[in-house]
N, C-alpha and C positions, 0 to 999 in steps of 0.2 A: 553302164555297170554298176556297180555297184556290189562294193566288199565291206559283209557282215563278217566281226570277230565276234566265235560268243564262245565265255565260260563253258563249265564244264559243270552242268543244269538247269545249263540258263535257258529259257521261252524264248522265245518267238512265234509268231503269227502271220501268216502272211499264208491273203487268203482266203481267211478264215478256216485254214487248220493250223491246231499248237501244234508247233514239235520242241521238240526239248531237245538239249545236246547232250550228246554221251562225248567226257570228256573234251579238252579245245574246237573247235570248231571254226574251220572257215565256209562263208556258204561267199557264191559270188553268182548273184538277179543281174539275166539279161538278160534280158526281157519289159513290161512294164505289168509292177502286183504288188499288192497292199497289205505293205511289212510295220510289224510291232513289233518291240524288241519289247524284255520283258517288264523295263522301267516302264511302261507307255501303255502298257492291261490295266483296265482297271477292270475290278471285277465287281459285281452288282453287287451289293451289299456298302463295296466304301463308297456307291452314291447320293450318300446320306443329304447336300447339297444342291441350291438349282445347280450352284458353278460346276458341282460335279458329275452331278444327273446328264448337265450339257456334255457333257465330257463325253460323259457314260457313249450316252444314243449315239452321238457321234461318230467314236469314237467304229456304234453298231454299225453307223452307218458306212462309216470304211471299210471296214473290214465284211460284212454284209449286205454288202447292193443291191443282193434276187428280192430284200426286204426292204424296200427304200423308201416307196411311202408312206411305209409304216415307224419305221427312222425316220422321217424328217417332219410327222404326225407330233413328232417325239420331239423332237427337236426345237422346233417351236414353241412349244407350249415351252420349255425349261428357260427356251432367252424368253423368252415374256416377265418371262417370271425374273432371271437374271437379271432385267434393264429393266424390271421396278422394285431395282431390292439395291442394285449398286449405280449413285444415282456423280458419284465425282466426273470433273473430264477426264479421266484417264480409263477407266470399266468404260463408261463412254465407248473414245476411238475399239475399245476390243472387244464389245459388241458394235459396232461397224465394220470391223476389220473380220469380226467372227462369220456378222450377216451375211456379207459378200465373197467371204471363199466356202461360204456352205452354197451359193445357191448357183456358182458356180461349180460344187458338188469335190470342191479341193480340199478333202476332211479334212487328208493328213493337216493342211496349214492354218485351217481351222483349228485344231484341236494345240495352237499350242500358241493360237488366242486366250482355246479351254485354261490352257497354265495356266494363264497372265489372273484371269477371271479368279479363280479356283488361286489362287495366291489372294487380291485386294478381295475375293468375299471371310477371309481365316483371317486379312487386317482387321478389318469391316467389323466381325463376328467377337475375334479376339475382344474387340475396343469397348468391345457393350459387355461380353462378362469379366474383364477390370475395371468398366458402372456401374457392375451391378453391389 
């Protein structure tokens, strides 16, 4: 059983359906469901880098399992881009962890790895911007 507390106006995705809290709301989820809270949801227009694209496609695979094959193809392409861009050991470890979770279709845990990859990618891009 999972309890979720939502603030007024906060969004949550449950099995692909977007729900918006009206007033302070508490939900109790009593069975298996794909759930993302508002702060975990990425809009397609913000998937502007390889790591962000990886997160977006993984998120879509999590909330839209009916199109799993299409999402898997996009995940593989995005992971290849991320792996070629981020060469440090910490990033390689996160890529391996991500691949392991994604192979088991444990997309929620894979999203955690994606957040780490986004952070590492941001640090790399910020470093490149400062060097220029």
